[in-house]
C-alpha positions in Angstrom: 10.9 14.2 28.7 8.9 12.3 31.3 10.4 9.5 33.3 8.5 6.4 34.1 8.9 3.1 35.8 8.5 -0.6 35.0 6.5 -3.3 36.6 6.6 -7.0 35.8 3.8 -9.6 36.3 4.0 -13.4 35.9 0.7 -14.9 34.7 -0.9 -18.0 33.3 -2.0 -17.7 29.7 -5.7 -17.5 30.6 -5.1 -14.5 32.9 -3.2 -12.5 30.2 -6.1 -10.9 28.4 -7.9 -9.7 31.5 -4.6 -8.3 32.9 -3.9 -6.4 29.7 -7.4 -4.9 29.7 -7.1 -3.9 33.3 -3.8 -2.2 32.6 -5.2 -0.3 29.6 -8.1 1.0 31.7 -5.7 2.4 34.3 -4.5 4.9 31.7 -1.0 5.6 32.8 0.6 2.7 30.9 3.0 3.7 28.1 4.1 0.3 26.8 3.3 -3.4 27.4 5.7 -6.2 26.5 4.8 -9.9 26.7 7.6 -12.4 27.2 7.6 -16.2 27.3 8.9 -18.2 30.3 12.4 -18.1 28.9 12.3 -14.3 28.7 12.0 -14.0 24.9 9.8 -11.1 23.9 6.7 -12.4 22.0 4.8 -9.2 21.6 5.2 -5.5 22.5 2.9 -2.6 21.9 2.9 1.1 22.9 -0.1 2.8 24.4 -0.7 6.5 24.0 -3.3 8.7 25.5 -6.5 8.6 23.5 -5.9 5.1 22.0 -9.1 3.2 22.8 -11.8 1.1 21.3 -11.5 0.1 17.6 -7.7 0.9 17.6 -7.1 -1.6 20.4 -9.4 -4.3 19.1 -6.8 -6.0 16.8 -4.2 -5.9 19.6 -6.6 -7.4 22.1 -7.6 -10.1 19.6 -3.9 -11.0 19.1 -3.3 -11.1 22.9 -6.3 -13.4 23.2 -5.0 -15.7 20.6 -1.5 -15.7 22.2 -3.0 -16.4 25.6 -4.7 -19.6 24.2 -1.3 -20.8 23.0 1.1 -20.1 25.9 1.3 -21.4 29.4 3.1 -19.1 31.8 4.3 -15.7 30.6 5.6 -12.4 32.0 4.4 -9.0 31.1 6.5 -5.9 31.5 4.6 -2.6 31.9 6.2 0.8 31.4 4.2 3.5 33.2 4.2 7.2 33.2 5.0 8.7 36.5 2.0 10.1 38.3 2.6 13.7 39.3 
């Protein structure tokens, strides 16, 4: 069982989609959770190795729609530890 670590970013809605895409490209992200400014989880999705392209398109579309609706949000990122 691999151990990982969490990071948290606070963003404005319009920055959300770009940050999610950037994190996906990094490749060592295991799970992304999006929270509103009160801390309530709005969306969460796991990322596994090899999940790209068409599989992520619906998730990115949902994140884009969400970004248009919310102001400030926080994303929590679970990463795999780099060995």
